Backbone as JSON, one array per atom type, in Angstrom:
{
  "sequence": "XXXXXXXXXXXXXXXXXXXXXXXXXXXXXXXXXXXXXXXX",
  "N": [[0.48, 10.16, 6.89], [-1.54, 11.2, 5.28], [-4.93, 10.31, 4.34], [-6.19, 10.26, 1.91], [-5.66, 11.04, -1.58], [-5.77, 13.67, -3.86], [-5.88, 14.47, -7.26], [-5.16, 16.92, -9.63], [-5.38, 18.16, -12.96], [-4.56, 20.46, -15.37], [-6.24, 22.32, -14.12], [-8.52, 20.88, -13.54], [-10.27, 18.38, -11.69], [-8.93, 15.23, -11.53], [-9.24, 12.96, -9.99], [-10.03, 11.52, -6.75], [-8.56, 9.44, -4.48], [-8.26, 6.74, -2.12], [-5.32, 6.45, -0.27], [-4.34, 3.94, 0.4], [-5.43, 2.36, -1.58], [-4.24, 2.83, -4.02], [-1.29, 2.77, -6.1], [2.04, 4.18, -6.31], [2.6, 4.38, -9.02], [0.0, 4.44, -10.08], [-0.85, 6.95, -9.19], [1.01, 8.6, -10.48], [0.22, 8.09, -13.11], [-2.28, 9.29, -13.08], [-1.49, 11.93, -12.78], [0.16, 12.4, -15.05], [-1.22, 11.32, -17.33], [-3.84, 12.01, -16.85], [-5.91, 10.3, -16.2], [-8.13, 8.09, -14.45], [-7.03, 5.43, -12.3], [-7.05, 2.01, -13.42], [-9.39, -0.42, -12.39], [-9.16, -3.56, -10.76]],
  "CA": [[0.38, 11.6, 6.75], [-2.89, 11.52, 4.78], [-5.77, 9.15, 4.02], [-6.61, 10.35, 0.51], [-4.89, 11.9, -2.47], [-6.55, 14.26, -4.95], [-5.01, 14.88, -8.36], [-5.74, 17.86, -10.6], [-4.6, 18.38, -14.17], [-5.1, 21.59, -16.13], [-7.28, 22.97, -13.35], [-9.69, 20.01, -13.36], [-10.05, 17.25, -10.8], [-8.84, 13.92, -12.17], [-9.85, 12.02, -9.08], [-9.62, 11.42, -5.36], [-8.44, 8.02, -4.16], [-7.67, 6.4, -0.84], [-3.9, 6.17, -0.44], [-4.11, 2.49, 0.49], [-6.01, 1.69, -2.75], [-3.5, 3.17, -5.24], [0.17, 2.7, -6.04], [2.72, 5.39, -6.8], [2.42, 4.4, -10.48], [-1.37, 4.89, -10.33], [-0.89, 8.39, -8.97], [1.75, 9.22, -11.58], [-0.64, 8.0, -14.29], [-3.3, 10.32, -12.95], [-0.84, 13.22, -12.99], [0.69, 12.53, -16.41], [-2.22, 11.01, -18.36], [-5.14, 12.59, -16.51], [-6.9, 9.23, -16.18], [-8.3, 7.32, -13.22], [-6.41, 4.11, -12.38], [-7.97, 0.92, -13.75], [-9.76, -1.28, -11.27], [-9.02, -5.0, -11.06]],
  "C": [[-1.0, 11.99, 6.23], [-3.61, 10.22, 4.44], [-6.15, 9.1, 2.55], [-5.67, 11.26, -0.26], [-5.83, 12.39, -3.56], [-5.58, 14.76, -6.0], [-5.78, 15.8, -9.29], [-4.8, 17.96, -11.79], [-5.3, 19.46, -14.97], [-6.29, 22.23, -15.44], [-8.54, 22.15, -13.13], [-9.32, 18.82, -12.48], [-10.04, 15.96, -11.61], [-9.5, 12.88, -11.28], [-9.3, 12.14, -7.67], [-9.67, 9.95, -4.99], [-7.91, 7.86, -2.75], [-6.24, 5.97, -1.07], [-3.63, 4.66, -0.44], [-4.62, 1.72, -0.73], [-5.24, 1.95, -4.04], [-2.0, 3.04, -5.01], [0.75, 4.04, -6.49], [2.54, 5.52, -8.31], [1.01, 4.84, -10.86], [-1.46, 6.41, -10.22], [-0.15, 9.12, -10.09], [0.94, 9.18, -12.87], [-1.74, 9.04, -14.26], [-2.72, 11.69, -13.26], [-0.47, 13.41, -14.46], [-0.39, 12.36, -17.47], [-3.59, 11.64, -18.1], [-6.25, 11.57, -16.5], [-6.94, 8.56, -14.82], [-7.57, 5.99, -13.37], [-7.46, 3.04, -12.69], [-8.19, 0.05, -12.53], [-9.63, -2.74, -11.69], [-10.35, -5.71, -10.91]]
}
């Protein structure tokens, strides 16, 4: 459906990630905590 996901929190961009590079938990962390996912 899409190639990228962008997450905003409190009107500010948290980040934009390629869907294939993040998990559902990474996206939820961006939404809830307002932090970029950690890179391995």
